[in-house]
C-alpha positions as MATLAB code, in Angstrom:
seq = 'DVQLQASGGGLVQAGGSLKLSCAAAGFPFEDYAISWFRQAPGKEREGISCISISDGSTNYAESTKGRFTISSDNAKNTVYLQMSSLKLDDTAVYYCQRDDNLRGQGTLVTVSS';
ca = [
      20.248    1.781   -4.492;
      16.822    2.004   -6.092;
      14.332    0.541   -3.691;
      10.857    0.537   -2.232;
      10.321   -0.632    1.320;
       6.905   -1.301    2.814;
       6.389   -1.254    6.570;
       3.722   -0.857    9.191;
       2.011   -4.210    9.003;
       0.911   -6.122   12.048;
      -1.941   -7.792   13.861;
      -5.173   -5.859   14.190;
      -8.704   -6.737   15.173;
     -11.519   -6.627   12.678;
     -12.923   -3.127   12.510;
      -9.596   -1.610   13.438;
      -7.164    0.577   11.539;
      -3.591    0.369   10.389;
      -1.328    2.672    8.394;
       1.251    1.284    6.016;
       4.246    3.181    4.686;
       6.209    2.740    1.480;
       9.573    4.462    1.560;
      11.207    5.122   -1.799;
      14.889    5.713   -2.390;
      17.327    6.060   -5.253;
      15.057    7.491   -7.925;
      13.131   10.694   -8.726;
      10.017   10.054   -6.673;
       7.776   12.502   -8.487;
       8.329   10.870  -11.870;
       6.316    7.801  -10.990;
       3.007    6.415   -9.855;
       3.106    4.118   -6.845;
       0.598    1.366   -6.227;
      -0.272   -0.835   -3.301;
      -0.938   -4.504   -3.998;
      -1.745   -7.375   -1.696;
      -1.642  -11.111   -1.885;
      -3.366  -13.442    0.491;
      -2.463  -17.128    0.807;
      -3.990  -19.094   -2.033;
      -5.315  -16.000   -3.747;
      -4.223  -13.968   -6.720;
      -2.443  -10.690   -6.326;
      -4.856   -7.784   -6.044;
      -4.223   -4.163   -6.863;
      -5.617   -1.966   -4.106;
      -4.806    1.621   -4.870;
      -2.535    3.835   -6.914;
      -1.319    7.405   -6.620;
       0.358    9.600   -9.194;
       3.070   11.361   -7.261;
       3.251   14.300   -9.662;
      -0.385   15.346   -9.469;
      -1.757   13.384   -6.516;
      -4.502   11.682   -8.473;
      -5.631    8.402   -6.953;
      -7.715    5.367   -7.682;
      -8.968    2.435   -5.647;
     -10.178   -1.107   -6.057;
     -13.853   -1.603   -5.305;
     -12.971   -3.909   -2.421;
     -11.209   -1.104   -0.548;
     -12.950    2.032   -1.730;
     -14.214    4.079    1.186;
     -12.110    2.165    3.698;
      -8.544    2.719    2.482;
      -6.860    6.021    1.672;
      -3.630    6.398   -0.265;
      -1.481    9.498    0.146;
       2.068   10.670   -0.360;
       4.551   12.876    1.437;
       6.860   14.023   -1.314;
       9.306   15.592    1.119;
       9.807   12.164    2.681;
       9.578   10.156   -0.575;
       6.928    8.052    1.124;
       3.523    6.744    0.125;
       1.035    5.768    2.804;
      -1.970    3.479    2.896;
      -4.389    4.278    5.710;
      -6.611    1.278    6.243;
      -9.796    1.478    8.282;
     -12.739   -0.793    9.036;
     -10.481   -3.738    8.440;
     -12.049   -7.089    7.627;
     -10.781  -10.630    7.954;
     -10.480  -10.720    4.161;
      -7.941   -7.887    4.295;
      -5.380  -10.292    5.725;
      -2.522  -10.459    3.230;
       1.023   -9.439    2.470;
       0.919   -5.843    1.283;
       3.592   -4.378   -0.911;
       4.161   -1.261   -2.935;
       5.168   -1.166   -6.555;
       6.372    1.481   -8.960;
       4.539    1.809  -12.281;
       7.385    0.042  -14.084;
       6.904   -2.939  -11.771;
       9.782   -2.255   -9.382;
       8.526   -3.835   -6.208;
       9.750   -3.883   -2.667;
       9.435   -6.408    0.117;
       5.991   -6.677    1.542;
       4.589   -6.224    5.001;
       2.150   -8.676    6.551;
      -1.251   -7.502    7.740;
      -3.259   -9.936    9.808;
      -6.820   -9.108   10.754;
      -8.246  -11.167   13.595;
     -11.814  -11.679   14.764;
];
């Protein structure tokens, strides 16, 4: 089956770090770009970061630039999102999405004070 599965969410204190994983299966991983999005309760969906699997180029939203790092392990068909200096406003459901809008289930990140 073609799928994306995000994992690694949890409860973390403000200022802490967390690493999310997005495991891809059922399609040629290197043919796509993979993005991380998040959606907090009552807020619009926000694109956080994107990586082109073929050439490793990345981009980031201003809200996460310098704090979050996207990377990929092509041997494992997995994209990661390393999150540091987490803020209360980073609390949201995070999910990964292929550039043709295939999206997996999200993982909840809760940042506490």
